[in-house]
PAPA-501185 format. One line per field, with one value per residue: z, y, x of N, C-alpha, C in turn; residue number from 0; residue in one letter. Coordinates in Angstrom, 1 decimal. Atoms other than C-alpha are relative to their C-alpha. Layout:
REM residues N
n_w (Z|...);
n_v (Y|...);
n_u (X|...);
ca_w (Z|...);
ca_v (Y|...);
ca_u (X|...);
c_w (Z|...);
c_v (Y|...);
c_u (X|...);
resi (NUM|...);
resn (A|...);
This chain:
REM residues 260
n_w (-0.3|-1.4|-0.1|-0.2|1.1|0.4|-1.0|0.1|1.5|-0.3|-0.7|1.0|0.9|-0.7|-0.1|1.6|0.4|-0.8|0.1|1.5|-0.4|-0.8|1.1|0.6|-0.6|-0.1|1.0|0.7|-0.7|-0.4|1.4|-0.5|0.9|-0.6|-0.6|-1.3|-0.4|-0.4|-0.8|-1.0|-1.0|-1.0|-1.0|-0.1|1.2|0.4|1.3|0.5|0.0|1.1|1.1|0.3|0.7|1.3|0.7|0.5|1.0|1.2|1.0|0.4|0.5|1.6|0.8|0.2|1.0|1.4|0.7|0.3|-0.9|-0.5|-1.4|-0.2|0.0|-1.2|-1.1|-0.4|-0.3|-1.4|-0.9|-0.2|-1.1|-1.5|-0.4|0.2|-1.5|-0.9|-0.1|-0.4|-1.3|-0.4|-0.5|-1.2|0.7|-0.2|0.8|1.3|0.2|-0.4|1.0|1.0|-0.3|-0.2|1.2|0.4|-0.4|1.4|0.8|-0.2|0.1|1.3|1.2|-0.2|1.0|1.4|0.6|0.0|1.3|1.1|0.0|0.1|-1.2|0.1|-0.9|0.3|0.0|-1.7|-0.5|0.3|-0.6|-1.8|-0.7|-0.1|-0.9|-0.8|0.2|-0.4|-1.4|-0.8|0.1|-0.6|-1.8|0.1|-0.1|-0.9|-0.7|-0.1|-0.6|-1.9|-0.8|-1.6|-0.9|0.1|-0.1|1.3|1.4|-0.3|0.5|1.5|0.0|-0.3|0.7|1.3|-0.7|0.5|1.7|1.0|-0.7|0.2|1.2|-0.4|-0.8|1.3|1.2|-0.4|0.0|1.6|0.7|-0.6|0.4|-0.8|0.5|-0.9|-1.1|-0.1|-1.0|0.2|0.4|1.3|0.5|0.1|-1.6|-0.4|0.7|-0.3|-0.8|-0.3|0.8|-0.8|-1.0|0.7|0.4|-1.3|-0.5|0.8|-0.5|-1.2|-0.6|-0.7|-1.1|-0.9|-0.4|-0.8|-1.7|-0.7|-0.6|1.2|1.1|1.2|0.4|1.2|0.9|-1.0|0.6|0.6|-0.6|-0.6|1.0|0.0|-0.9|0.3|0.9|-0.7|-1.1|0.8|1.1|-0.5|-0.4|1.2|0.6|-1.1|0.2|1.2|0.3|-1.2|0.6|1.1|-0.7|-0.6|1.2|0.7|-0.9|0.1|1.7|-0.3|-1.1|-1.3|-0.8|0.4|-1.1|0.2);
n_v (1.0|0.2|1.6|0.7|0.1|1.2|1.4|-0.4|0.7|1.4|0.5|-0.4|1.3|1.2|0.3|-0.2|1.2|0.8|-0.2|0.7|1.7|-0.2|-0.3|0.9|1.2|-0.1|0.2|1.1|0.9|0.2|0.5|0.8|0.4|1.6|-0.4|-0.8|1.3|0.9|-0.9|0.0|-1.3|0.7|-1.4|-1.2|-0.4|1.0|0.8|-1.3|-1.1|0.6|-0.4|-1.0|-0.7|0.9|-0.7|-1.3|0.0|0.6|-0.8|-0.4|1.5|-0.3|-1.4|0.3|1.1|-0.6|-1.0|0.8|-0.3|1.0|-0.1|-0.4|-1.5|-0.1|0.3|-1.2|-1.3|0.2|-0.2|-1.4|-0.7|0.6|-0.9|-1.0|0.1|0.2|-1.3|-1.5|0.3|-0.3|-2.0|-0.3|0.0|1.4|-0.1|0.2|1.4|0.8|0.0|0.8|1.5|0.5|0.5|1.5|1.2|0.1|0.6|1.2|0.7|0.0|0.9|1.0|0.4|-0.1|1.2|1.3|-0.9|-0.1|1.4|0.0|0.8|0.9|0.2|-1.3|-1.2|0.4|0.3|-1.4|-1.0|0.1|-0.7|-1.3|-0.2|-0.1|-1.1|-1.2|0.1|-0.4|-1.4|-0.9|0.4|-0.5|-1.2|0.1|0.2|-1.2|-1.3|0.0|0.3|-0.6|1.0|1.3|1.1|0.3|0.5|1.1|0.3|0.0|1.0|1.2|0.5|0.6|1.5|0.7|0.2|0.9|1.2|0.5|0.4|1.2|1.1|0.7|0.5|1.7|1.1|0.2|1.0|1.2|0.8|-0.1|-1.1|-1.1|-0.4|-1.3|-1.0|-1.4|-0.7|0.2|-1.1|-1.2|-0.4|-1.2|-1.0|-1.1|-1.0|-0.8|-1.2|-1.0|-0.8|-1.1|-0.9|-0.6|-0.5|-1.3|-0.9|0.1|0.0|-1.3|-0.2|0.8|-0.2|0.5|0.2|-0.7|0.7|0.8|-0.7|1.1|0.8|-0.8|0.3|1.2|1.0|0.8|0.6|1.4|1.1|0.8|0.7|0.7|0.7|0.8|0.8|0.8|0.6|0.8|0.8|0.7|0.6|1.3|0.8|0.7|1.1|1.0|0.7|0.6|0.7|1.0|0.7|0.9|1.4|1.1|0.6|1.1|1.2|0.0|-0.6|-1.2|-0.6|0.5);
n_u (1.4|-0.1|0.1|1.2|0.4|-0.5|0.6|2.1|0.4|-0.3|1.5|1.0|0.2|0.6|1.3|0.8|-0.1|0.8|1.4|0.7|0.1|0.9|1.5|0.2|0.6|1.3|0.7|-0.5|-0.5|-1.4|-0.8|-1.0|-1.1|-0.8|-1.3|0.3|0.6|-1.3|-1.1|0.8|-0.1|-0.7|0.5|-0.5|0.8|1.0|0.1|0.4|-0.8|-1.0|0.9|0.1|-1.0|-0.5|1.0|-0.3|-1.1|0.5|0.0|-1.6|-0.4|0.7|-0.4|-1.6|-0.1|0.4|-1.3|-1.3|-0.9|-0.2|0.0|-1.4|-0.2|0.6|-0.9|-0.9|0.8|0.2|-1.3|-0.4|1.2|0.0|-1.6|0.1|0.7|-1.1|-0.6|0.9|0.0|-1.6|0.2|0.8|1.3|1.1|1.4|-0.7|-0.3|0.7|0.9|-1.5|-0.1|1.5|0.2|-0.9|0.8|0.9|-1.2|-0.4|1.2|0.4|-1.2|0.0|1.3|-0.3|-0.6|1.3|0.9|-0.6|-0.4|-1.3|-0.5|-1.1|-0.5|-0.8|0.5|0.5|-1.1|-0.4|1.0|-0.1|-1.5|0.6|0.8|-1.2|-0.6|1.2|0.2|-1.3|0.0|1.1|-0.5|-1.3|0.2|0.8|-1.2|-0.9|0.9|-0.4|-2.0|-0.3|0.4|-0.4|0.6|0.7|-0.6|0.1|1.0|-0.1|-0.2|1.1|1.1|-0.4|-0.3|1.5|0.5|-0.8|-0.1|1.3|-0.4|-0.6|1.0|0.9|-0.7|-0.9|1.0|-0.1|-1.4|-0.3|1.3|1.5|0.8|-0.5|1.0|0.5|-0.3|0.1|-1.2|-0.8|-0.5|1.0|0.5|-1.2|0.1|1.3|-0.6|-1.1|0.3|1.2|-1.1|-0.4|1.1|0.3|-0.8|-0.4|1.2|-0.2|-1.3|-0.1|0.8|-0.2|-1.4|-1.4|-0.1|-1.1|-0.5|-0.1|0.1|-0.6|1.4|0.9|0.5|0.5|0.7|-1.3|-0.7|1.3|0.3|-1.4|0.0|0.8|-0.8|-1.1|0.6|0.7|-0.9|-1.1|0.6|0.5|-1.4|-0.3|1.0|0.1|-1.5|0.2|0.7|-0.7|-1.1|0.9|0.6|-1.5|-0.5|0.8|-0.5|-1.1|0.5|-0.7|1.0|-0.2|-1.5|-1.5);
ca_w (-3.6|-0.1|1.0|2.4|-1.1|-2.2|0.8|-0.1|-3.6|-2.5|-0.3|-3.1|-5.6|-3.0|-1.9|-5.7|-6.5|-3.4|-4.1|-7.7|-6.4|-3.8|-6.8|-8.6|-6.2|-5.4|-8.6|-10.1|-7.1|-5.6|-8.1|-7.5|-9.0|-8.9|-8.0|-5.2|-4.1|-3.8|-2.0|0.4|3.0|6.4|9.8|8.9|5.2|4.1|1.2|0.1|0.2|-2.0|-4.5|-4.3|-5.4|-8.1|-9.3|-9.7|-11.7|-14.4|-16.5|-16.6|-17.5|-20.3|-21.4|-21.2|-23.4|-26.1|-26.5|-26.6|-23.6|-21.8|-18.4|-18.4|-19.3|-16.3|-13.9|-14.8|-14.6|-11.1|-9.9|-10.8|-9.0|-5.8|-5.9|-6.3|-3.3|-1.1|-2.0|-1.3|2.0|2.9|2.4|4.7|1.7|3.1|1.2|-2.1|-1.4|-0.3|-3.6|-5.9|-3.8|-4.0|-8.0|-8.2|-6.0|-8.7|-11.3|-9.7|-9.6|-13.3|-15.0|-13.6|-15.4|-18.3|-18.6|-18.0|-20.8|-23.2|-22.4|-22.1|-18.7|-18.2|-15.6|-16.6|-16.2|-12.4|-11.7|-12.7|-11.1|-7.4|-7.4|-8.3|-5.9|-3.3|-4.3|-4.1|-0.7|0.6|-1.1|0.5|4.3|3.6|3.1|6.1|8.0|7.0|7.6|11.5|11.7|14.6|16.4|17.1|18.4|15.4|12.8|15.0|14.2|10.5|10.5|12.1|9.9|6.7|8.4|8.3|4.6|3.2|6.0|5.2|1.4|2.6|4.3|1.2|-1.2|0.9|1.5|-2.4|-3.3|-0.5|-2.3|0.3|0.2|1.7|5.0|5.1|7.2|7.6|6.5|3.0|0.2|-0.3|3.6|4.1|1.1|2.4|5.7|5.3|2.6|4.8|7.7|5.3|3.9|7.4|8.6|5.7|6.6|10.2|11.3|11.7|14.4|16.0|16.5|18.0|21.5|23.3|25.3|22.4|19.8|17.4|17.6|14.5|11.8|14.5|12.0|9.9|12.8|14.2|10.6|11.0|14.2|13.2|10.3|12.5|15.2|13.0|10.0|12.1|13.9|10.6|9.2|12.4|12.0|8.4|8.7|12.0|9.9|6.7|9.0|10.7|7.1|5.8|9.0|8.6|4.6|5.8|8.1|11.2|14.4|14.2|17.6|16.0);
ca_v (25.8|25.3|21.3|20.7|21.2|18.1|16.0|17.8|16.4|12.8|13.0|14.7|11.9|9.4|10.3|11.6|7.8|6.4|8.2|6.9|3.4|4.0|5.1|2.2|-0.3|1.3|0.9|-2.1|-4.0|-4.9|-5.8|-8.9|-10.2|-13.6|-11.6|-9.6|-12.8|-14.8|-11.9|-11.3|-8.6|-8.6|-6.1|-3.7|-3.3|-4.9|-7.1|-4.0|-1.8|-3.7|-4.1|-0.7|0.3|-2.5|-1.0|2.2|1.8|-0.1|2.9|4.1|0.2|0.3|3.9|2.3|-1.0|1.0|3.4|0.8|1.7|-1.2|-2.8|-2.0|1.7|1.7|0.2|2.6|5.6|4.2|3.8|7.6|8.7|6.4|7.9|11.1|10.6|9.6|12.9|15.3|13.6|13.7|17.9|17.7|17.8|15.2|16.0|16.3|12.8|11.3|12.3|11.0|7.8|7.5|7.9|5.1|3.2|3.4|2.6|-0.2|-1.6|-0.6|-2.5|-5.4|-5.0|-4.0|-6.9|-9.5|-6.8|-7.2|-10.9|-9.7|-11.0|-12.6|-14.2|-11.5|-8.7|-10.2|-10.2|-6.4|-5.2|-6.8|-5.6|-2.0|-2.4|-2.8|0.1|2.4|1.5|1.6|5.2|6.3|4.9|6.2|9.5|9.3|8.2|11.3|13.7|12.4|12.7|15.0|12.2|9.0|7.1|8.3|7.4|4.0|3.6|4.4|1.7|-0.6|-0.4|-0.5|-4.1|-5.0|-4.1|-6.2|-8.9|-9.5|-9.7|-12.0|-14.4|-14.6|-15.0|-18.0|-19.8|-19.7|-21.0|-23.6|-25.0|-24.2|-22.0|-18.5|-17.8|-15.1|-12.0|-8.5|-5.8|-6.8|-4.2|-2.3|-2.1|-0.2|1.7|3.2|3.9|5.1|7.5|8.5|9.1|11.7|13.1|13.9|15.2|17.7|19.1|18.5|19.4|23.3|22.6|19.6|21.3|22.7|20.7|22.8|20.2|17.7|19.7|16.7|15.2|16.3|15.1|12.8|11.4|10.1|8.7|6.8|5.3|4.0|2.8|0.9|-0.6|-1.6|-3.1|-5.1|-5.9|-7.3|-9.2|-10.6|-11.2|-13.6|-15.3|-16.1|-17.6|-19.7|-20.9|-21.7|-23.4|-25.6|-26.3|-27.5|-29.9|-31.6|-31.7|-33.7|-35.9|-34.5|-33.3|-29.8|-29.0|-30.6);
ca_u (0.3|-0.2|0.9|-2.3|-3.7|-2.2|-3.8|-7.6|-7.1|-6.2|-9.6|-11.7|-10.5|-11.5|-14.6|-16.0|-14.9|-16.8|-20.0|-20.3|-19.5|-21.9|-24.6|-23.6|-24.3|-27.6|-28.6|-26.8|-25.9|-22.7|-19.5|-17.5|-14.1|-12.4|-9.0|-10.6|-12.3|-8.9|-7.2|-10.2|-10.6|-9.3|-10.3|-8.1|-9.8|-12.8|-13.7|-15.9|-13.3|-11.0|-13.7|-14.3|-10.6|-10.4|-13.8|-12.5|-9.3|-11.1|-11.8|-8.0|-7.4|-9.4|-8.4|-4.7|-5.5|-7.4|-4.2|-1.7|-0.2|1.6|1.6|5.4|5.0|2.6|5.1|7.7|5.6|4.5|8.1|8.8|5.7|6.6|10.5|9.1|6.7|9.8|11.5|8.9|8.3|12.1|11.5|8.7|5.7|3.6|0.4|2.4|4.1|0.9|-0.9|2.6|2.2|-1.6|-1.3|1.7|-0.5|-3.2|-0.6|0.2|-3.5|-3.9|-0.7|-1.8|-5.6|-4.3|-2.0|-5.3|-7.2|-4.8|-3.7|0.1|0.7|4.3|6.2|9.0|6.3|5.2|8.7|9.3|5.8|6.8|10.5|8.7|6.6|9.6|11.3|8.0|7.5|10.9|11.2|8.0|8.9|12.4|11.1|9.2|12.6|14.4|11.4|12.0|15.8|15.3|13.6|15.3|12.5|10.2|12.7|12.7|9.0|9.6|11.8|10.0|7.3|9.6|10.7|7.0|6.4|9.4|8.8|5.2|6.2|9.0|6.5|4.4|7.0|9.1|5.7|5.2|8.8|8.5|5.2|2.4|-0.4|0.9|-1.0|-3.5|-3.3|-3.2|-1.0|-0.7|0.7|-2.7|-3.6|-0.2|-0.8|-4.1|-2.7|0.4|-1.3|-4.3|-1.4|0.0|-3.0|-4.2|-1.2|-0.7|-4.3|-4.3|-0.8|-1.6|-4.3|-2.5|1.0|3.4|3.9|6.0|7.2|7.8|9.0|10.5|6.6|5.2|2.9|0.9|-1.3|1.5|3.3|-0.1|-0.3|3.5|2.8|-0.1|1.9|4.9|3.0|0.4|2.8|5.5|3.1|1.3|5.1|5.9|2.5|2.7|6.4|5.2|2.4|4.4|7.1|4.0|2.6|6.4|6.6|3.0|4.1|7.3|5.0|6.8|4.6|3.9|6.3|9.3);
c_w (1.2|0.4|0.0|-1.0|-0.9|0.8|-0.4|-1.4|0.1|0.7|-1.0|-1.0|0.3|0.3|-1.2|-0.3|0.8|-0.1|-1.1|0.1|0.8|-1.1|-0.6|0.5|0.6|-1.2|-0.5|0.8|0.1|-1.0|1.2|-0.9|0.7|0.7|1.1|0.7|0.7|1.0|1.4|0.7|1.3|1.1|-0.3|-1.5|-0.8|-1.4|-1.0|-0.3|-1.3|-1.4|-1.0|-1.0|-1.2|-1.1|-0.5|-0.7|-1.3|-1.2|-0.4|-0.7|-1.3|-0.9|-0.6|-1.4|-1.1|-0.6|0.0|1.0|1.0|1.5|0.2|0.0|1.3|1.3|0.0|0.4|1.6|1.1|0.0|0.8|1.6|0.3|0.1|1.2|1.2|0.2|0.7|1.6|0.6|0.3|0.8|-0.7|0.1|-0.8|-1.8|-0.2|0.3|-1.4|-1.2|0.5|-0.4|-2.1|-0.4|0.4|-1.1|-1.2|0.3|0.0|-1.8|-0.9|0.2|-0.8|-1.3|-0.8|-0.5|-1.5|-1.2|-0.3|-0.5|1.1|-0.1|1.3|0.3|0.9|1.8|0.6|0.4|1.3|1.4|0.0|-0.2|1.0|1.5|-0.1|0.3|1.1|0.8|-0.3|0.9|1.7|0.2|0.4|1.2|1.4|0.0|0.1|1.5|0.3|0.8|0.8|-0.2|0.2|-1.2|-1.3|0.2|-0.5|-1.5|-0.4|-0.1|-1.2|-1.9|0.4|-0.3|-1.2|-0.2|0.8|-0.3|-1.6|0.2|0.0|-1.3|-1.0|0.3|0.0|-1.6|-0.5|0.9|-0.6|1.0|-0.3|0.7|0.8|0.1|1.1|-0.3|-0.5|-1.5|-0.9|0.0|1.3|0.4|-0.7|0.7|1.3|0.4|-1.0|0.9|0.9|-0.5|-0.5|1.4|0.8|-0.6|0.2|1.5|0.9|0.7|1.3|1.2|0.7|0.1|1.3|0.7|0.5|-0.8|-1.3|-1.4|-0.4|-0.8|-1.0|0.7|-1.0|-0.7|0.8|0.3|-1.2|0.2|1.1|-0.1|-1.0|0.8|0.7|-0.7|-1.0|0.5|0.4|-1.1|-0.7|0.6|-0.1|-1.3|0.0|1.0|-0.9|-1.4|0.7|0.5|-1.5|-0.4|1.1|-0.2|-1.9|-0.1|0.7|1.5|1.1|-0.1|1.4|-0.3|-0.9);
c_v (-0.6|-1.8|-0.6|-0.1|-1.4|-1.2|0.5|-0.6|-1.2|-0.2|0.6|-1.0|-1.0|-0.1|0.3|-1.6|-1.0|0.3|-0.5|-1.4|0.0|0.0|-1.2|-1.2|0.1|-0.5|-1.6|-1.1|-0.1|-0.7|-1.2|-0.5|-1.0|0.5|0.4|-1.4|-0.8|0.7|0.3|1.3|-0.4|1.3|1.1|0.8|-1.0|-0.6|1.4|0.9|-0.1|-0.2|1.2|0.5|-0.8|0.7|1.5|0.4|-0.5|1.1|0.4|-1.2|-0.1|0.9|-1.0|-0.9|0.5|0.9|-0.7|0.3|-1.3|-0.2|0.7|1.6|0.5|-0.1|1.2|1.0|-0.1|-0.2|1.6|0.6|-0.2|0.6|1.5|0.4|0.2|1.4|0.8|-0.3|0.6|1.7|0.5|0.4|-1.2|-0.1|-0.2|-1.6|-0.9|-0.1|-0.6|-1.4|-0.7|-0.3|-1.3|-0.9|-0.8|-0.4|-1.1|-1.2|-0.2|-0.8|-1.4|-0.4|-0.2|-1.1|-1.2|0.8|-0.6|-1.5|0.1|-0.3|-0.7|0.0|1.4|1.5|0.1|0.4|2.1|0.8|-0.4|0.4|1.7|0.4|0.5|1.2|1.1|0.0|0.0|1.7|0.9|0.0|0.8|1.5|0.4|0.0|1.3|1.4|-0.3|-0.1|0.6|-0.7|-1.4|-1.1|0.3|-0.6|-1.8|-0.6|-0.4|-1.4|-1.3|-0.4|-0.3|-1.7|-0.7|-0.4|-1.0|-1.6|-0.7|-0.6|-1.3|-1.5|-0.7|-0.7|-1.7|-0.8|-0.7|-1.0|-1.3|-1.1|-0.2|1.0|1.0|0.4|1.3|0.9|1.3|0.6|0.0|1.7|1.3|0.4|0.7|1.0|1.2|0.5|0.6|1.1|1.0|0.6|1.5|1.1|0.6|0.7|1.3|1.3|0.4|0.6|1.6|0.1|-1.1|0.5|1.5|-0.8|0.7|-0.7|-1.4|0.6|-0.9|-1.0|0.9|-0.9|-1.4|-0.8|-1.0|-1.0|-1.1|-1.1|-0.9|-0.6|-1.1|-1.0|-0.9|-1.0|-1.5|-1.0|-1.1|-1.2|-1.1|-0.9|-1.2|-1.2|-0.8|-1.0|-0.9|-0.9|-1.0|-1.2|-1.5|-0.8|-0.7|-1.3|-1.0|-0.7|-1.0|-1.1|0.2|0.4|1.1|0.7|-0.2|0.7);
c_u (0.4|0.3|-1.5|-1.1|-0.3|-1.0|-1.4|0.0|0.0|-1.8|-0.9|-0.2|-0.6|-1.4|-0.8|-0.1|-1.0|-1.5|-0.5|0.1|-1.0|-1.3|0.0|-0.5|-1.6|-0.6|0.0|0.4|1.5|0.6|0.7|0.9|0.5|0.9|-0.4|-0.5|1.2|0.9|-1.1|0.2|1.0|-0.8|0.6|-0.3|-0.7|-0.1|-0.6|0.8|1.1|-0.4|-0.3|1.6|0.4|-1.1|0.3|1.1|-0.4|-0.1|1.1|0.3|-0.1|0.3|1.2|0.0|-0.2|1.1|1.2|1.0|0.6|0.2|1.3|0.0|-0.6|0.8|0.8|-0.5|-0.1|1.5|0.4|-0.9|0.3|1.3|-0.6|-0.6|0.8|0.6|-0.6|-0.1|1.3|-0.1|-1.1|-1.4|-0.7|-1.3|0.4|0.3|-1.1|-0.9|1.0|-0.3|-1.5|-0.2|0.9|-0.9|-0.9|0.5|0.0|-1.1|0.0|0.9|-1.0|-1.9|-0.1|0.5|-1.0|-1.3|0.4|0.6|1.4|0.7|1.3|0.6|1.0|-0.7|-0.4|1.3|0.5|-0.7|0.4|1.4|-0.5|-0.5|0.9|0.5|-1.0|0.0|1.0|0.0|-1.2|0.3|1.3|-0.3|-0.6|1.5|0.8|-0.9|0.4|1.0|-0.2|-0.6|0.4|-1.4|-1.5|0.9|0.0|-1.3|-0.1|0.7|-0.3|-1.1|0.4|0.7|-1.2|-0.4|0.7|-0.2|-1.3|0.0|0.9|-0.7|-0.7|0.6|0.7|-1.1|0.0|0.8|0.1|-1.2|-1.2|-0.6|0.1|-1.3|-0.6|0.4|0.1|1.4|0.6|0.1|-1.3|-0.6|1.2|-0.2|-0.9|0.5|0.9|-0.5|-1.0|1.0|0.4|-0.6|-0.3|0.9|0.4|-1.3|-0.5|0.6|-0.3|-0.9|0.4|1.5|0.2|-0.3|1.2|1.3|1.0|0.4|0.4|-1.2|-0.6|-0.8|-0.6|-0.7|0.7|0.8|-0.7|0.3|1.7|0.1|-1.2|0.5|1.1|-0.4|-0.8|0.9|0.9|-0.7|-0.4|1.2|0.4|-1.3|0.2|1.3|-0.2|-0.9|0.4|1.0|-1.1|-0.4|1.0|0.0|-1.2|0.4|1.1|-0.5|0.9|-1.2|0.5|0.9|1.5|0.6);
resi (0|1|2|3|4|5|6|7|8|9|10|11|12|13|14|15|16|17|18|19|20|21|22|23|24|25|26|27|28|29|30|31|32|33|34|35|36|37|38|39|40|41|42|43|44|45|46|47|48|49|50|51|52|53|54|55|56|57|58|59|60|61|62|63|64|65|66|67|68|69|70|71|72|73|74|75|76|77|78|79|80|81|82|83|84|85|86|87|88|89|90|91|92|93|94|95|96|97|98|99|100|101|102|103|104|105|106|107|108|109|110|111|112|113|114|115|116|117|118|119|120|121|122|123|124|125|126|127|128|129|130|131|132|133|134|135|136|137|138|139|140|141|142|143|144|145|146|147|148|149|150|151|152|153|154|155|156|157|158|159|160|161|162|163|164|165|166|167|168|169|170|171|172|173|174|175|176|177|178|179|180|181|182|183|184|185|186|187|188|189|190|191|192|193|194|195|196|197|198|199|200|201|202|203|204|205|206|207|208|209|210|211|212|213|214|215|216|217|218|219|220|221|222|223|224|225|226|227|228|229|230|231|232|233|234|235|236|237|238|239|240|241|242|243|244|245|246|247|248|249|250|251|252|253|254|255|256|257|258|259);
resn (M|H|D|S|L|Y|G|L|A|V|V|A|L|T|F|S|A|L|A|L|F|A|L|R|V|A|I|R|G|G|V|R|Y|D|R|V|E|S|V|G|G|S|P|L|L|S|Q|R|L|V|E|F|G|Y|W|A|V|Q|P|A|A|R|F|C|A|R|A|G|I|T|P|N|H|I|T|W|V|S|L|G|L|G|L|G|A|G|V|A|I|S|F|G|L|L|G|L|G|A|L|L|F|F|L|S|A|L|G|D|C|V|D|G|Q|V|A|R|L|T|M|T|G|S|A|A|G|E|V|L|D|A|S|V|D|R|Y|M|E|F|A|Y|I|A|G|L|V|L|F|Y|Q|G|S|A|P|C|Q|A|V|A|L|L|A|L|L|A|A|F|M|V|S|Y|A|T|A|K|A|E|A|M|G|V|D|P|P|K|G|S|M|R|R|H|E|R|S|V|Y|L|I|A|G|N|V|L|S|S|I|L|S|P|W|L|E|P|F|P|R|Y|P|E|L|K|A|I|P|A|L|A|A|L|I|V|V|A|I|V|G|N|Y|S|A|A|R|R|L|W|L|T|A|R|A|L|R|E|K|A|G|R|P|P|G|T);
């Protein structure tokens, strides 16, 4: 099976769900979820698309709840899929890696919904879910680091994207730990997932037409590299801004002037 077919499978699943969502909105109007309202959208991923993602996984969540599948079961399966995605990417199977990570990301959405439907959410479950998220994202981007092993600049971009992924999450967790409202910003996990998956999907489909570059033989999978560049630049800026806003909020909370 050619690797591009896995990428096409992601495209087919996504656009089929989008068509159903558009039909639903046309017939019954838009959807609104309290959780999505609290998360909101950003210039990189609109709130309507976040609502679409939340709506699209609800049937799977209801099925799991009825079947007695627990949130932790889904979380562990998501971890396995995420690790498999990283391995596939490291061997150059970008389409397969994108499909596995796509399914893993869906599982990450479903487990939270199942926990709410069955009222089985817990602090321990949230810790497991957050930890698995970090491992999944590390595996995915680490796979790209290995994929670009022939090019130090491309590897550096991938490592900067990995740094952005961890620092955005750290900045949010630090604000919560210090008792201030986490600053909002771009490149949250669901946004990073969309861009990274899209980059690999497009690479698996378009690379035969985009490559090779005779003068730059190490330059490959251009859409995947472009996605890494966006995550690296926007994500690190967003993380730095979040930390700065958190520090300012803490100074104001302590009664100190903002610049001290």
